[in-house]
N, C-alpha and C positions, 0 to 999 in steps of 0.2 A: 183655443179648440173650438172648432168647429159643430154644432149641435150632431149633422151626420157623424164626427168622427166618434162623438162622446157616447153616440147610442151605441154604435157598433163597438167600440170598446168595451162597454160593462152589460152588453147584450140586451140591453131596454128596448122599448117600446114607448112611443109617443103617449099620452094622453089627455084627451078635449078635455078642457077648462071645466066645462060644465060639471064636469062627475068629481063636484067637491065632497062629497061623501063615501069616496070608497076608502076602505081601510084593508090593512096586509090579510089575506084569505080569501078576498074577495074573488070569485069565479070568472073568467073569462074564457069565452068559445071562440076557438081560432080553426076556422074549417083551413082546408087542405089550399085551397086557393083564396085569396083574398083577402081583408083587412081583419083582425081580430075584433070582437062583438062583446059589448057588456053586457048584454040579456038576449036568450036563446027561449024560445017555446019549451017548458018544462024544465028549463036548468035553475037550479036557485040562485040568489048572487052571491053567495058566500058560502063557505066550506063547512062552517059551523052549521048552516041552516042544512044543509046536505046530510050532514050527519045525523043530527037530529031527524029530519024526515025519514033518516034510516033503520032511525031507532038504534043507532050505535051508541047516543048519550043522550042522558036526561035533559029536562028544563034548565039545572041547575047547573048542569057541567056545559051546558048549551051558553048561558048567561058568562060563567067565568072565560070561557074560551073566547069572546067576542071581548069581554072586557080586557084579556091579556093582549089581544090583537092589535086593540086599538094603543099603539104603544107610542113610548115618545121619539122623539128624533133624534138619531144616531148624531154627534157631534165629531165630524170626521176631518183633521185636520187637510188631509191630501186633496178631500173635496171640498172645502173651502177654497182650498187657494184656487180651483178651476174658475176660468172664466170662458163662458162657452158663446161662441160668436154666431149671428147670423142663424137667431132664434126665431127665425119669420115666422114658422108652423106655431111655436108657442104663442107668441105675442096674439098672432091672428085668433088664435082658438080662444085667450086670453078676453081679448077685446070685445069681441062677438060675444062670448058669456056675459058681459056685462053691459049691452048695449050698444056698443062703438064699434062693429064690422066695420060699419063704410072709414069710418076714421084712420083705419089701417094702411088706408091708401096716404094718410100724411107721415106716416114712419117711413125715418130716414134709413135707420140702422136699430136692432135689436139683439140682446145678450142675454145672459142669467150668468148672476154670482152669487158668490154666499152659499153655493150649494150643500145640501145636508138630504139625508135618506133616513127613512124609518126599514129597517132590515128585520126579519125573522130572527129570533135565535134559537140556538141550538135545542134549547130546551122543547120550544114551543114545534121545532121540527120531529124529534123524537117522538113528541106525544101526535102530532097528527098519523107521522109513518104508523106508530101503533091502535091507531083507529082506523087506517083505511087499511090495514093487514086485516082486519075484523070485517071487512066488507069483499063479499063473494063476486067474483066478474058477472055473474048472472042479475045479482043488484046492481052493482055500475050499470050495468046497459039496463035494465028496466028504469034505473033513476038519469041516466044522459041520454041514451039511446046510442051514443056513438062515444064513449069515454075517452077515446083516441085525441078527440077534439077539446075535453075539458081543461083548461088550464088553474093554478089558483096564484095570486100575485103574493110574490115572497118579499119583493122590495119596493118601496116609494121613494121618488124622487122630489124635493124641492128646494126653490130659489129663489131669489129675488129677481126679477126682471125690470132689464133700462129700456126705455124706448128713448130713440132720437129723435124728436119733430122738426118738422119746418117752421120759422118760428110766424110767417105768415098765418098758420094754422091753428096759432098756440089760443088765441081767445076761445075757438070753436070747441077746440079740444078740451081748456078744463072749464067750460060751463058743460058739458058733458060729462065729464068726472065729478063736477060736484053733484051730482045727481044719485053715483053709486057709493058705496061705501066699502068699497076697495083701499085699503091702506097705502096712498101715494105721497110723494114727495117730491116737487117738483122742485130744479135746478137750472139756473141760466146759463148757459154755455157760449160765450160772446153774441154778434148779434147775427147768426142765422139760423140758429136753432138753440131748443130747449131740451134738457132730457129729465124723464118722470121716472121716476122709481120705484116700481109695486112690490112693496117689502113681501120677504118670504111671510107664508100664512097656511094654513093647512088645506093649500089648492098643490097637489101634484103634478108636475108636469110630464114624468115619465115613470115605468116601472119595469120590473123583471118580473117574469112567470115562468112557471115549471109546471108540466104536465102531473095531471092524478094520477093517473094510469103507469105505475112504476116510479110514484112520489122517492124518494130515499129521506129519511130523518138523519 
């Protein structure tokens, strides 16, 4: 399955690798035209912060909400068996994030495997729904100005990224990799190229989001 087909089938958006600390419940500004943005003037970065700012939850409930939304990954056999081909956008973003942006020109092929996800469970959806029902339209407009453009992340997708690199660039590529802290495994594949597997970790490559206004738990 190609990356474009994968994101279309699961209704996902790609996430730049630089956003390593995003968790479920982070807010996204989606203009009517153009790409989603992960920060916007006046918009809190997380639904928990928004509810706290509005006085809907206290500090104790805010902390509890953040802890519960930073959940463990779901083991999904269907996802794990998927191999996503032509993941050039993901690999380019990842390499740029670890200081290897120029080296992306050496990459012949890129793919994502061992896909897993973090999914907001039903109990959390119901809790957020109950909180949001306490927020009047006037309060939403006062906080976000245009609530119809504000979404929250309800699913995050992770996977191991495999890059096939031309052998003649192997030494340069590996010397730059040595300076990073990203878990990577090199695998020799014949005389012409090498494969590098960037192990699954806490850096998501895609997400699903739902609009705040009218959110249904």
